[in-house]
N, C-alpha and C positions, 0 to 999 in steps of 0.2 A: 807237560806242554813245553815244547821247544821255544826258547826265547830268541828271537831273531836279532841280528845286529841293528836293524832299524829301531826295534823297541829299546835296545840298550842305549842307542844314541839319543833317543827321546828322553830317557831317564837322565842321561848325562847333561843334555841341553836344559832340562828342567831343574838342574841343580839338585838332583836326588842322590848325589854322592853320599850325603849324610845318611840317607835311608838304608844304605848297606853297611852302616856302622863306621864309616870313615869320617870322623870329625876333624879332619886335618886338611890343610891346603893340598890341592892336587898337583903333583909335579907335572910339568908339561909333557915330558917324555913318557911318563907312565900313562898320562891321559890319552895321548895319541896311540900308545900301544894297546890300551884298554879298548879303544875303538876298533883297531885292527883285529884284535882278538875276537871281538863280536862279529866281525865279518869273515872269520875263519882264515885270516891272512897270516896269522902267527900262531905259535903253539903256546901251551901253558908254560913250557920251559923258558921261552923268550920273555914271558911276563915275569917270571921269577928272576931271570937274569937282570932285567931292568930294575926290578924292585930291590935287588941287592945294593944298588947304588943310592938307595934312599937313606935318609938320616935314620938313626936308631929309633928315636921316638916315633917317627912315621912308620918305620917298618914294623914296630911293635903293634901299631894300630892296624897294619895290614895282615897281621898273622892269622886272624880268624878266617879271612878269605883265602889267603894263599895256602894256609894249612890244608884246606880241603882240596887244593889243586895238586899238591906235591906227590901224592900216591900215583897220579896219572902221568907223571913226567917221564917215567922210564918205559912206558908202553909205546907201541906204535902210535903214530900221530893221529890216525883216525879214531882209534880206541881211546887214546888220551883225550882227544877233544870231546868225544861223546860223554865220557865219564865226567869230565870237567863241566860240560854244559849241563848234564843232569843234576850235578850237585849245585851248580849255580842257580839252576831253575828252581830247585827246592827252596833254596835260600831266598831267592827273589819272590817266589810265590808267597812265602810267609810275610815278607816285608810288604808285598803288594796288598795282602789282606789287611795288614795293619794300616797301610796308607789310606785305603779306601774307607776304612772305619773312621779314621781321624777326619777325613774330608767330609764324611757324612755328618759327623759331630759338628764340624766347623759350619757346615751349611745350616744346620738347625740353629746354632747359636747366632749366626748372622741374621737369620730370619727373625729370631726373637729380638735381636738388637734393632733391626729396622722397624719392627712393630713399636718398640718403646720410643724410638726417635720420632716416628710419625705421630705418636700420641702426645709427646711433650714439646715438640718444636714446630713452628709454623713452616719453616723451610727445611727440606730434608738434608741430612748430613750422613755420611757413611762412617761408621765407627769401626775401628780395628782394635778394640780393647780386649780382644780375647787372647792376644799373643802370650802374656805371662802364663796363662793356664795351659796354652798349647805346648809351651816349652816343658812345663811340668808333666803334661800327659806324654810328651815325646820321650822324656827321660824314663818315666814309669814304664812305657811300653817297651823301651829298649831292654829293660831288665827282665821283661816277661816274654821275650821273643821265643825262647826255647820251648815254652809251653804252648806255642801256636795259638795264643789267645786272640779273640776278635772282639773289638768294642763295637756295640751296636747302639741304635738310637733309643733303645729302651733303658739304657743306663742313665736314669735321671739324676743319680747322685753326682755325676760328673758336672752337671749344670751348676751345682751349688758352689763349685770352686772357681767359677768365672765371675769376676766382679766388674760392673759397669760404672764408670766414673767419667765426669766431664773432661778430666785431664787426658783421658784416653781417646776422646773423640777427634776425628780427623776430618778436615773440610772436604766436602764432596768434590772439590775441584782438583784434589791431589790424588793421583793414581795409587793404588795399593802396592804396585810393584816397587815403588820407591822406598818402601820400608823393609828393613832387614827381617829375616825369619818369617816373612809372610808368604803365603802361597801365591805364585804368580797368577795374574788375571787370566792369562791364556789357558792355564790348566784348570782354574776354577770354572771358567765358562765351558770347558770341555767335559766337565763332570756330568755323569748321567743324571737326568732329572728324577727326583724321588720326592714324594710327599712326606710330611711328618708322620704319616700313618705307617710308613714302611718299617717293618720290624727288623729286617736283616739286610745286609749288603747283597746287592744283586750278583748272583753267580751264574755262569753259563756252563753247560755240560761240555766236557772235553771228549773229543772222539777217541775211541780206543784204536787208534791207527798208528802206523810207524812212518808216516810221510814226513819228509824233511820240512823244516820251516820255510825254506826257500820255495819248495813246491807249493805249500799252502799259500804263500804270498803270491806266487805266480797264478795260482788257480783263482784266488779272489780278485785278481786284477781284471778278470773278465766281467765282474759286476760293474755295470756302467754307472759310475758315480763321478760327480764333478765337484771336487772340493777346492779346485784351483781358482775358479772364478769368484767374483764378489758375492753373487747370490749363492753359489755353492758353498762358500765359506760360512755364510749366515745360516744356511740350511743345516750344515753339518754340526753346528753348535746349538745346543738347546739351553735357553736362558733358565737359570735356576734360582734367581732372586729378583727383587724389585729393581735393583740397580742395573743388573744385566739386561732386564727387559727394557729399561729406559735407554740404555746404550744401544741396544738393538733397534728400537724404534727410531732413535735419532739417526742411525745410519740408514735405515730402510725408507723412512717417510719421504725424504727428498726424491727418491726414485719411484715411489708409489704415486705421489700426487699428480705428476704430469700425465699419467696413464689412466686417470679416473675421469669419466665424463664430467663436463662442466656442470651439468644439471644435478649431479649427485655428489659434488665435492663437499657440500656442507656436512655430509656424513663423516668426513674426516676431521671435522673441527674438534670433537672431543679428544681424539688421539693426539692431534697436534698440540692442543693446549696442555693436556696431561703430561706429554713428553717435555714440552717447553718448560713446564712448571717444575718438574722433578729432575731434569737432566743436569748432571754435574758440570758440564762444560759450557762456559759462557758463549763461545763461538757457535756451538750447536744450538743453544737456546735462541741466539739472535737469528740464525738461519731458519729455525722453525717458526718464529714469530714473523719473519719476513714472508715465509710461505703462507702463513695465515692471512696476512693483509693483502696478499696477491693471489689468494686461493681461487677466486672467481673474478673473471675479467670485468664484468659489470654486475655486481651483486644487486639483486632486487631487494625490496623492503624486507621480506621475510628472511632472506639470507643475511642481510645486514643486522637484523635483530639477533640472529643466531650468533654471529661473530661478536656482537657487542655483549651478549650474555656471557659468552666465553671469556671475553676480556675482563669483565667485571669479576667473574669467578677466579680468574688468574690473579687479578689485583688483590682480591680478598685473601688469597692464599700466600702470596709472596711478600706482601707489604709494600709501603710507599717507595722505599729505596729502589727496589727492582722495577717497580712500575715506571718510575722516572727514568731509570737507566735502560730499560729494555722495551717498554711499550711506546713511550712518547717518541723515541727516534723513528719508529715505524710510521707514526702519524705525520711527523715532520717531513719524511721523505715523500709523502703522497699529497702534500698540501696543494701542489700545483699539477696534479695528475690530469691527463687529457680527458679522462672520462669523469663526468659529473658524479656518477655513482660512487666512485672511489673517493672523491673529495667529500661527498656526502657522508661516507663512512668515517672520514677523519673528523668532520664537524660533529657528528654524533658521538664519536669516541671521546672527544674532549669533555663533553658534558657527562657522559656515563662514568668516566674515570675520575672526575673532579673530587668525589669524596675520598678517594684512595691515594691522592697525590700529596706530597709535602706542601704545606700551606704557602711556602715561598714560591713554589713552582706555579701554583694556581694563579697567583696575582702577578706573575711575571711572564713566564714562557707561554703558558696556555692562554692567558688573556691576550698576549701579543699575536699568537697564532690566529685566534678567533677574530681579532680586530683586522688583521690582514685579509682574512677570507671575506669578512663583511664588506670591506672597501673594494676588493679586487675581483671577487668571483662574480661571473656574469649569470650564473644559473640561479633562478629564484628558489628552487628547492634547497640548494646548498646554503644560501643566505638564510632561509627560513630555519634550517637546522642549526646554523651558527647562532641565530638569535635565541633559540631555545637553550643551547648550551651556555650562552652568555648568562641567561637567566639562572641556570644552575650554578654557574660560577659565582654570581652575585649572592647566592644563598650560602656560599662557603667562604667567601673572601672576608678578611678582617683587617686589611691594611687601609686605614683612613686616607692615606695619600692617593689611593686609586679612585677616590670618590669622583673627582672632576673628570677623570678619564671615562668612568662609567657614565657620567652625564652626557659627555660628548658622543659616546656610542649610542646612548638612548636617542638623542636628537637625530643622529644619522639613521637609526633604525626607523624612527617615526616618519622620516622623510623619504624612505625607500620607495621607488616607483612601483614595486610589486605589492599587491594587496595581501598576498600570502605572508609576506615578511611583516607588514604592518600589523596584521591580525596576530601573528606570533608574538610581536612586541607587546601588544596589549594583554595577551593571555599569559605570557610567561615572564618576559624580560622586565617590563614595567612594574608588575607587582613585586617581583623579587628585589628589584632596585629600590622600590619604595620601602620595603621592609628594612633594608639596610640603612636607607636614609632616615627612617624613623629611629633606628637604634642610635644613629649618630646625632640625632636631634636636629636634622636639617630639613624635615618635611615642611614645617611651617616657616622656617627661617630662610630657606633657600629654594627648594624644588618648586613648590607651588607659586611663590612670589615671582620666580624667574619666568615661569610659563606665562603668568599674567602680564608681566612686563613685555614679553615678546608679543602678546596679543595686542596690547596697547600701541606698541610701536608699529605693528602692521596697520592698525586703524589710522594712525597719524600719517603714515606714508601712502595709504591707499585712498586718499580722498578722491582721486581721479581714476582709480582702478584697484580695487581690493584684491589681494591674492587669497582667494577663498580656499585654495588647497592648503596653504600654510595655516590659515585660521582653523580649518578643520583639524589639522594635525595637532596643533597646540591644545585646542579645546577638547578634542577626544582624549588627549593625554590627561588633562585635568579631570575629565569625567571618570577615567579609569582609576584615578587616585582617590576618589570619594570614599570607597570602602576603607582604605588605609587611614584616611583622615578621621573617619568616624571611629575606627578602632583606637586610634591615638587619643581621641577625646574620651572614650570610655576608660581606657587604661590609666589616664591621668586625672580622672574625676575624683572629687573629694570622697566618694563612697567606694573607691576601688579596693580599699583594704577590707571593706565589710563584705565583699562579694565572695561568700563561702558557699560551697555546695553542701547543703544539709537539708534533710527532709525532702518533701516533694518539690521537684523543679517545675516552674511554670512553663507552659508551652508557648512557643513562638508561632504566631500566625504565618501561614504559608505565604501570604502576600505581603508580609511585613517589609521585606526588602525586594528591590528589583532583582530580576534574574541575573546572576553574574555571568560575565563572558567566559570565565574559567574558574576552577576551584580556588585558584590563588586570589581571586577577587571576592570570594565568599567571606563575609565578616566573621562567621563562626570559625572558618579555617584560620584566619589571621589571629583571632582571639585565642584559639586553642581547642574549643569544643562548643557544640551547640548548647549544652547544659550551662557552661560558664557564661556564654553570651546571654542566655535567658535570664540568669540572675542579674547580670549587669544592666540589661534593658529594663527590668523591673525597677531597679534602683535609679536608673537614668530618668525614667518618666516621673517617678516620685520627686526626684530632685528638682526637675524643671517646673513641675506643677506647684510644689509647696515650699521649696527652700531657695530657689533661684540659682544664679550663676556666680555668686560672689566667691572669689578665690579660685575659680575654675578657669585657669589661664588658657588652656588649649581651646575651650569652647568660646571664651571671650574673644579670642583671636578670630574665630570664624564669624562671630556676630559683629564685631567692631572693625575688622579690617577686610576680611574676605568678601562678605556680602556687599558692603558699600562700594568696593572696587569693582565687583562684578556688575552691579546695577549701573554704575557709571559707564562701564564698557558697553553694556547693552544699549544705552542711549546713543552710542556713537555709530552703531552699525546701520547699514542701509536697510530700511524696512521693506524695500521691494526685492531684496535678495532672499528668495525662498529658502535657499540652502542655509544661509546664516541664521535666519530665524528658527529654522528647524533644529540646527545644532544647539543653539543656546536654550531652546525650549527643552530639548532632551536633557541637557545638562542640569537645568534647574529642577526638572521633574525627578531625576535621580538623586539630586542633592536633598530635596525635600522628603522623598520617600525613604531615603537612608537615615536621615536625622529624625524622622518621625513627625507625627501630626501635631503634637504639642509644640515642638520646635517651629514647625511651619507656621502655625497660627500665631505664635507669640513673638517670633523673631524675624521671620521672612516677610510675611504679609504686611506687617506694619511699616516696614521700610519701603516697600513698593507703594503702598497707599499714601505715604508721606510725599513721595515723588510725584505721583499722578494727580492727587488732590481733585478727585472727581466731585464736582458740584456745579450747579448752574451759575454760581458766582464767578466761575472761571471762564464763562463763555466768551467774554470779551477780553480776557487776559491773554496776552501774547505768550506769556511764559507757560500758562496752563495748556493753551492750544498746542504749543510747540512740543510739549512732552507727549500729548495724546497722538501726535502724528509720527512719533518715533517707534522703534521696534520694542520699546518698553511695554507697550500695550499688548501686542500678540504674545510676547514671551511670558508676561505675567499671566495672561489668560490661559495659555496652553501649557506653560511649564510649571506654574504654581497652583492655579485654581483647579487644575484637573488631576492633581495628585490623589485626591480622595473623592469617592463617588457617593457619599451619603447624601441624603436629600438636602441637608443644609448647605453642603458644598456645591451641589448643582444650582441651588437657588442663588448662591453668591456669584457663580459664574454667569448665570443668566442676567442678573441685575447689573453686573459689570459691563457686559456686552451691550445691554440696552442703554446704559448711561453713556458709553462711548459713542454709540450710534447717534444718540440724541445730541450730544455736545458737538460732535464733528459736523453734523448736519446743520445745526443752528448757527454754528460759527463759520459756515462755508469753508471748512478746512478740507484738505485732501483726505480721501477715504482709504489711503494705502494701508494704514495700520489696522483698520477694521477688516479690509479685504484679506490681509495676511492672517488675521485671526481666523477668518472663515475658511481659508484654504487649509490651514494647519489642522483645525478641528474637523473640517469636512472630510479629511482623509480617513477618519475613523468613523465607521457607521454608527458606533455607539452614541455619537453626539449629533446625529442628524435630527432627531426629534427635538433636542434642545435648541439647535440652531433655528429650526422652523418656529419654535415658540418665540425666539427673539425676533424673528422677522415678522411674525404676526403682530407682535407689539408695535412694530413700525408701520404695518399696514393700517392699523386702526388709530395711529397717532393723529393728534389734532393738527400737527404741523405738516404742510405739504412737503417741506424740505426733508423731514424724516421719512415720509411715505415714499418720496422719490429715492432716497437712499435704500430703503427696504426693497424696492423694485429692482434696483441694480444689483443688490446682494443675491437675489434669486438666481441670477445668471451663474454665479460662482458655485452655487449649491446644487443646481440641477444635475450636473454631470455625474456626481457621485451618489445621488439618491436613487433608491430603487423605484420602479415605475408605480408601485402601489402608493408610495408617499407622494410621488409627483401627481398622481391622479386625485388623491384625497386631500392633500395639503397645499401643494404648490400651485396647480392650475386654478383652483378656486380663489386663492389669494391673488393671483395675477389677473384673473377675470374681474375681481373686485377693484383692483388698482386701474385696470384698463378703462373703467367707467368713472374714474376720479374726476372731480370738477376741474382740477388743474391739468392743463394739457401737458405740462412737463412730466407729471407723474405717469400719464398715459404713454408718453413717448419712452419713458424709462423702462417700461415693461417689454418693449419690442426685442431687445437682445435676449431676454430670458425666454420669450416665446420662440425665438429662432433656435436657441440651444435645445429646447424641447424637441423641435422638428428634427434636429441633428442626432439626438440620442435615443428618442423613444420610438418603439415599433408598434405600439397598440393603435389600431386603426381608429377607434373611437376617440382616443385622446388626440391623435393627429388632426382629426376633423374639427375638433373643438378649437384647436390652436389655429388651424387654417381659416376658420370662420372669423376668428377675432382679427387676424391679420388682414383678411379681406375687408373687414369693416373699416380698418384704418385706411385702406387704399381706395375704397369705393365710396365711402361716405362723403357727401359734398362738403361737409364742414371741414374736412382735412385737405380739400383740394389745393389750397394755397399754403399749406403748412410745410414750409421749406425744411425745418428741423426734423419733422416726422419722416419726410421723404428721404432725407439724408441718412437717418438711422436705419430705415428699412433697406435701403440699397446696401449699406455697409453690412447689415446682418445677412442679406441674401448672398453677398460675396463671400462672407465668412463660412456660412453653414451650407451653401448650395452644393459644393462638390461632395460633401459627406451626407447630405440629406437623403431621405427616401426618394428613389428615382421618380416615382409617380408624382410626388409633391413638387419635385424640381421641374418636371416636364409640364405639368398642368398648371403650376402656380408661379413658380419663381421666374422662369424664362419669359412667359407671356407678360407678366407684370413689369419686368425690366424693360420690355419693348414699349409698354405704355408709358413708363416713366421717361424713357428716352424721347418719345414723341412729345410729351408735355414739356420737357426741358428745352426743346427747340423753340418754344413760345415764351421762354423766360426772358424778360426784358432787362433784368439786372445782371450784368456780366459777371460780377463776382459770384453770385449765387449760381448762375448758369455754369460757370467753370468748375465750381465746387461739386455740383451734382454730376457734371460730365466726368470729372476725375474719378469720383466714386463708381460711376457706371463703368468706366474703363477697367478699373480694378476688378469689378464683379465679373465682367465679360472675360477678362484674362483668367480668372480663377475657374470659370465654367468651361473654358475652351478645351480642357482635357477630359471632360466628361463625355460619355456617349450621348450623342444627339441624333435623333432620327431625322430622316430626310425631310419629312413634312414639317417637323419643328424647325429645322434649319431654314427651310424656304419661307415659312410663314411668320416666324418670330425672331430667330437668331440673326439672320442676315438683315432683315429690316431694322432691327434694333441697332446693329453695327452701322448701318447707313445713316440712321438718325444721329448716332453718336459722332460719326465723321463730319456731319454738317456742323455740329457744335465746335469740333476741334479745328476745323478749317479756319475759323475766325479767332479762336481763343488759344489754341496750342498746336501749332503746325507740326511739332515733333511727334505728337500723338497721332496726328492725322496721317503721317507716312506709314506708321505701323498698321493703323486701321485699314488703310487702302490696300496694303499687302494682304492682310487677313481676309478682307472682303473678296479680293481677286481670287485667292486660293480656294475660298469657300465656294464661289460661283463655279470655278473650274471643276471642283470635285463633284458638285451637284450635277453638272453636265455629264461628267463621266459616269455618274451613277445611273443615269437614264439608259446607258448602253450596256454597262457591265452588270454582272450579278451582284446582289448584296453581299457585303463582306462581313456578315455576322455582326458581332457586337463591337467591332472596332470603332473607335471614336472618329467621326468624320473630321472634326477640327484637328485631331491629332495626326491623322494619316494624310491629310491633304497638303501638308506643307513639305516642300522639297528640302533637301539638306542645306542648300544655299540660302533659301528663304528663312529656314530656321535660324541659321547663323546670323543673318541680318536682323531678324526679329529679336533675338536675344541681346545683340549688341545695342539695339535701340532701347530695349527694356532696361538695360543697365544704366542708360543715361537719364532715365526718368526719375522723378521724385515721388514714386509711388511707395506705399507702405510696404515694409518687409513682410508683414503677415500675408498680404495679398499676393506678392510675388512668390512667396513660398508655396502657394497653392496652385500656381499657374500650371505646373506639369504633373499634378497629382491626378491619377486615373481613379475614377469611382470603381470600387470593388463590388 
């Protein structure tokens, strides 16, 4: 095979001068002449002439080559060159075979070294520890050149001469070219790929032709190959080791990513991460991680999860130092990105990477990043992710100096306007922070007392307007801390050292604890396992029942400090605030269920009972009556007495409500606390039977005051009770009370009857109620009962718009007309004005209902005219509005006689022009009518 000048130049450039046996520096003149000779520009004689000027020791080294050239110097130039080329070709062929054998051996050794390094080290390094053996092999091969020997991959004995040692390892960031006597990277990457299973060096058949090398070269130039471009250069080189693969991926991935569809780019994540993990160049790794975080413009939830999974795998492989140096900067760069999905990725990354960061970075840089995002980011989803990541950070942070910063972040999170963020706070951040607080010993000394103090401050400042949102915020935080508090009590109990898992573990009842908001609020998760918790609970109950709380400091704090302060706070809240009563009720319910029945019966109930002092001796006691009118009553009834549902617990609750109803009635005290109890309990159908039992106790009570209270309580209960109970229990009780000897008791039943008309659809039931109300209106004995008429008119105005249409048309509106007529004859102006005002409110509420033309002409308009007569003398401002309403009604009725009926449109609603409506509303705003009535003015019956 003829060796071209190009091939010889390649050998020269690759510093293979040594491969032809010249272990001496190359003289510049001889080097240039050597190249010219390869291009057939000089003769072999010229080469010898130049060599004659070389030093003696150098010339001696040149003798093996030049000696083969001398016989050709005296022939003609063409013959001389051919012979010289032939002999050089033979020599070069031999050396080439040896070179490729050595390269094959080097490749196998490098593969083995990479395998060993990957096995023993977390981050990859490239080892060049084979050089001493290569030198030995090179010298050995030089002595065997004459025998034309070839070393192949099956010579396993050669491997034993190569020693691996840490002193020979070279950092992956240093290129191999920088070390002497090592093969250049460019040539190693240009080696043909071969697997360890190849037994022989690859040889290609030589054509038995006499074509010149130049002709062959020119002929092959017609093969259309592109090795000059970037891609052509990559294609022409085949990676033959892990390192060269990483280098190739590092070069190619930045060009591949932009050309992949956005929807499919997550498929590149494994390649990007693997390359970033193993690549030796820091700049390339940074570029690849930058590509990873910018891979998808707006990554969805699944794509973010994939990226996070990769980041965690990267972190596990490279260790905390590289995570801090390489991954965190990528997060920091995108903390203010314009797309919330990218900021969401940053927030989630901070939590996912927390276990793999240096502890100093967790409590400084990462905590600051999350704090900034919580305070500044406007996207709810991002802040929610921030809160979850903060919770994870709180599980790994161990710097006590950051405790106060964590508490401030907790308050900010609890007060966030987004419900998503608040829920995440209760589910993740607060339990994690509570766990750290417990470790620091601050749960009972700081966290819970601070929240209680904030609640007390709110109550002091809110005498004229309580901030219920903040109250809910602090109280819900306390509620979420109950599992942590109970776990602390168990872990610091006198029996904690005896809690060993041996033998059969007792089972925990499924309903023993309230359902936790998240696994982090599960007491078994906080303790460590359900089995360990079961053992502790068994010892806990035994300790409370038989041995007491002596020396049990954590539980004594709950009994002697927490409970008294909570009961005092409960007495300060507004009993009419349904939301506040509900919040505290749920808090005490969770507290009692978590701490158990024995604790509730022996520690909680006695403290409430001491405060309430329920006995008839306190009927005239202002102190006793004062407590019974506060929120302490409904919270004790609904938060403590409902924790357990055994028969004795139900009896205790029934007895308590009966006593409260009796004492409040006999002492003429406000019924707000009793009403609050009924509203809270009535929301749960499981207590309807119980409440009806309490009310029946009032129905048959000897005191008319108690019977009157029972009648009024039915109104609260009717809306939530199913119609079967209404028919079987409520209506019979009301019928009984409606025939009570005391007129006040009979009048007290009217609102309940009205509510039944508003909520029930059974025809038979409605007829029974209608008959009872008709008896009140038509019985002569009630003709002069001003209080009864007032109550009926108020009830009609309240329930009329929502009542069954037939009942409204046939009963409500006609009877309002009759009451308006009767009121014209009232001689006492104060009573006449009072009735007229209630009639005005009732007519205002009914004006937006559909009213037929006949009903309008026969009852609605006549009733308004009677009402206007009263208002002319007693309230001129009302009279103006009534006059406008009457005029519009009359005009509409006149139009109706000419036009077609307009379907189900309300006459009163459609007859008023825009200008009249504006005047009407302005006048209504000036009147002192009740808010409830005005709220119903423009409600249309559906």
